[in-house]
N, C-alpha and C positions, 0 to 999 in steps of 0.2 A: 454615238448614233446621233444625226444633227437632225436641228428643231426650227423651226420659222417662225418668227411672228405671226400672230393670227388675228385678223380682225374681227369687229363681234358680227358682222356681215359675213363670213369667210361662210365656203358650203364646206360639209360633211365629207368626209371619206364613209365607202358604200362597202361594205364591205357583205358580201353574197355567200349563201350557201352553195356547195357544190357536192358535197358526201350523197347524194341518191344514189342508188344502183342503178344509174343509168346510164348511155354513151353519151347524153345530150344534158346539160348543168340547167338548174335551176334559178332561177336568178330573183334575189330579193331585194328590193331598194324600201331604203328609211330617209325619213322625215330630216331633211337638213336642221343642225345643232348648231350650237355657237362655236365649237370649236372641233378642230379637225383630228382624230384620235391617230392613235400608231395604229397600223392592219396588224391583227392577229392571220398567220398563214399555218395550220399544218399540214405535214407532211408524213411520206413514209417513205422507208430506205433509204443509203445512201450509195450515190453513184448510179453508174449508168442499167445498170440491172440484166445485162448481160451477160450470157453464159454463167458460170459460174457465182453463188452467191456463198460468198466467204460463211458466215455465220447458218448459210441454207446447209451447208456442208458438214458444221458440227451440230448443227440439229438432226441431218439423216444419220450421221453417225452413232447418237446420244439412240436414236431409233431404229440402231441397229442392221443398218444398210454397211453394204460394204464399199471400198473405194470404186468397186467397177461398176456399182451399183448407182452412185452420185455421180459418176463422171457419163454412164449413158444418161440419168435423167437430165445435168445441164447442159450437156454437148452431144443431142438427140441426131441417131443417124453416121456416127463416126462409129472409127475405127480402135482399136491399138496399132501402133507403128515402135519404132527403136527411133534413137537418135543419140552422135556422141559430138565429140570435136568438142572446140571454145565458143567462147565468147568475148566481144570487147564490149568495154561498158566504159561511156564518158564518168569521168571522175566529177561531178558539179562543182564541189563545196571546194574540192583547187583551183582559183582564179588566179594563184603566182602567175609570173611571166612562166615559168618553166615548171620542170617538176624536182621537187629535194626531198632530199626521202634520209633515213638515217644510217648510220653505219654500222654492216652487220658480217659477220662469218659468210663467205663463199656471194659475196655481192659480184656482180656482172655486170658492164654495160655492152652490148650488142650495135654496132654501127650499121645501119640499112643499107648503107651506100655500097659498103665492102663484105658485109656480113659480117665481119669479124668479130670473133667474142674476147674480150678483153676483163682478165679478173682484177679485183680494184684490188689494191697491197692496203694492209690494214697499220694504222698507227695509233699508238696510246690518246692521243690529243686529235686526231679526224676523229672528229663524229657524225658528220655529215654529210653527202656532198649531189650534186644540183645540177641535172641538164638544162643550158640553159638557151636561148637563139643567138646565133651569132651571124650574124652578115643576112644577105636573102633568105635563103634556104639552109643553112648549117645550123650546126647546134655547137655547145660545147661545154666539158664536161670538166666542173670544181671541184673543190674538196675544202671543209670550213675547218680550220684548228680552233679548236674549243680554247687552247691557252693563247695563243696571239690575237684572237678572234678576227683573224683573217682567213677570205677567201683566197685560194690558189687552183688558176687554171692550171687541171694535169694533160687535157686533148683536147681536141678540136675535129671535128665533121663535116664533110659534104653536106649529111642530108641530116634525116631523124637519126634515132636512138632510145633504147628502152635499158630501165634497169630489168636484173632478172636473176636467178640462180640461186638462192635461202626459198625456201617454203613457206617464208610469210616475210613481205617488206614493208616496213614502217613509212609511210606518206607523210609528212611535215605541212602540216595545214598554212593557212594563211596567220591565223589566230598563234601556231604554234604547236596545235594538238597535235598528236600521234594518231593516225588510221591505217591500222596493221590489215594489209590484202596478200593474198594468196597468189600468183601465179607471176606476168611480169608489169611493170608500170612505165607504161611507152610515152614520149613525147610526138606529140603530134601538131604537126602545122597549121596554123589558122589564120585568117587575115588578119593587120598587121605585127606587130613583135611579139606576139603573144604565142605560149606554146598553152595547148589543150593537153590535159592529163588523160591517159586510157587506160585500165584496168585489163590486160588479157589473161583469161585465167579459163580453165578445163571446163566445162556446163558443168559435170556435176558440184563442184565447188562453189562456183556460182551459185549455183542453186543453197545452198549452204548460207551465206550471205544474202538471201530473197525470203527463202519461206517463213523466217522466224520474222520476218520485218512486215510480211504480209498478213499472217495467219497467227495466233496465239499461241506458245509454243505449250500450255498445258491441255490445247482441245486433243479430242479422243486422235488417236491413230489413223483413225481412215481419213476424219477431216483433214490435217493434216499430209496423207498421200493425195488426196486428191489435189490440194492446194501445189503439191510439189509437181506432178504433173503436168497441170494446168501453164503453173509456170515454167518447166521445161518447154509445155508445147508454144505459150509465146515466145520464148527468146528464139527457137529455132524458124517458127515462122517469120521473125523480123532480121535476123538473122539471111535467112535465105534470098532477103529482100534489099540487103544492106551491102553487098559486095563490093559496088565502087564507094564505099564509103569510107569514112577512117574510124566508124565506129557501129555498131551495132543496133546498140540501145543503151537509156541515159540513167540512170541511177533514182530516178523523183518519181514519183503517182503521173506523172505524166506517162513516164513506161512501163516497169515495175518497181519496187523502191527496192532496193540492194546497199547494203549495211557495210561488204566485204570480212575477213574476218573474225571482225568485232564482234559481231551480229551473230554469233553460231550458237545454234542451245545444241544440247544432246538431245531430244527426242525430236526436234525437227529436221536434223543429221539423220536419225535414224531410218524419218518417213522417206528422204530422199533413197538412203543407200535401199528401202525395201523396195521402192519403185525406180530404180536404177534405168536409167535410158530410156523408161516407158513414156510416148508423147500419144499424142492424140489425132489421127488422122480425117480427111474428106476425099475421100476417089484419090487418095493414095498419097495425098499429100498434107503436111499439117497444117492444123486448123489454126484460125487467129482465137486463142483461147482468151477472150477476155474474162475478166469475174472481175465484182465490185465487194464491199461489203456485205451490202442487202438490198436486195429488189423487193424490199417492202410488202411481199405476199403474191409475187406472180415476176418471172423474168420478162424483158422484154425482148421484142421484135428484132432484128437485125439483117443488115444488108445480105447475108449467107441463109443458105437453107438452115443450119443448126443453131439458129438463131431465131427460137419461136417464142411464140408468147405463151406461158399455160400458170393455170395456177399453184403455187407452192406454198405446200404445207410446212415445209422444214424449218423457212426461215423465222418463224416464229417458234419451233415449236420448245414446249416447257423445256427451261431449265438450258439453254441454249444461251442463256446471258447478251439477248439482240439488244444493244440500247438503243438501236435505230429502226426497227419496226415501224414506231409511229413516234414523231417529235412535232413541237412547236416554237414558233420564234414571233418575234414582232419586229414590223418594219415601220419607221418615222412615214409621217405623209409627203415629205421632205422625197424619201427615198423611194416611194411609188411614182410620186410625179415626175419624179427624173427617168425611171424607168418608160412610163410609158409614153411621156412628153403630150397629156391631152390637158394641160393645164389643173384646174381644183381637179381630183379624182371624186365621180360622183358615185360609183360602183364599179367591183372588179367580179367578174365571174368566166368559173369555166365553161369554157361551152361546148368543148367534147373529151373524151374519156375514152380509153382504149375498150372497156366493156369486157375484161379481164381482172379480176381482183375485188379486195374490200374496196366499198364504198364508188364502184362503177370501173376500177382501175385506177391506171396512170395516166393523168393530163395529157393531152396533148394540143387544145390552142388554148387560149387565155384574155378575155377580151377587157378592155376596161373602159368604163365612157365619161368625159369629163368634161371640161367648161366649156372643151375647146374641141371638140366631136371627141370620137373614137377611135381605139386602136384594136389589132389582133397581134398578139405576139405569140411565138411557142411556146410551150413548156419550158423547153431547155432555156432558148433567149431567157426567161423571166428565172431561170434557175442562177444560169452563169451572172446576170444583171442586178438579182436580187443575195448571189452569193449564199445558195441553197445545198440542202444535204442533196437534194432530188429533183426531178420533175413531177413527181407522185405528190399535188397539192392540193386545201381546197382552201377556200375559205369561210370558216363560219361568222356565223351573225356574231353582233354585235348585242350584249343584255341592255335593252333602254331603260327607263324612266316609263314610260308611254307604251306599253308593246303592241296596241291597238295602230300603230304609226306604219308596219310593216303592212307591206303590201305582195304579194305574188306576183309574180310573173311569169307567165307561159314558156314552157321551155322550146328551144328552134328545133 
């Protein structure tokens, strides 16, 4: 956390209460003191709040709700559908120039230029294979001999290629660690001489590497099943829009987290099997089945009809273990000044709230007034710039030695 020197004449940061149950905030102004303290920020939820609350699904399951009831609540107006096929996932951890795998029985390589499949030979000392760039658009296949510690060229291709064949293939990462994947490991062409790695895997196997990374494997079956349907639907939605691209999804929180074969758990595999092929549709098409860790007590509205704003009592249901229902953080005066760019900040307040949920609901706009003027930002802008769990925030008043200095300002 950064700090800056403060002179005796510095103006204090002013922290305001925005927790009244109203869509409009109340501001509290505090007489300046000699130092500028950290700003305390109180928040609710973790993530955007649209669609499924993962902890809310667990709360609903604890309350005895079925997977259908959970999905109907978080994706209102949608219907059940079916999906099959494969998913292409970019493996972000593989930053090597090519695709390197461990030698294993039945390992093959497929040339995309010719469609021909080559079963790779075995040797007691040959323990790695690698597809690397070769020329403008081509690739080359080489093997590594652990005894001589040398790479030997095996074959060249005029286009891209992929490893396939075994039930599981071990991808060797830059650190030397091995991460195992079902399906095929494909080299795709990107700018420069680098090749990206894409895991092409059947949809149901893909989910086995997603659900345990997005939910807690010890959760109730209905909660894990709801996560499986949401993740499956989310995948198919993006697959339908990525036909001209080299991959459908990434494997990070920017899409949904995917860890491959090594992430699989029995409980989540069972939840996936129990909902095999199930997705959610709106007007006959897969929905963008967004989900987040916790909505803080109310779902957030979105750009589509099935993303509605409404109170959610399951998000903080007793014993669902949600650590993100409420939280508190502090940010330095320098951090606050950097975000709002209004000089020495006199006060910060929530101007407007959604009106649905505890404390008046999710913050929408936030105003800061400082020595160089005032500025209004959206709650999402503040969330991003201050690295907060969500935009559902408030600024409680600081405890002062002289409480008579607090002056209430009428809400707008």
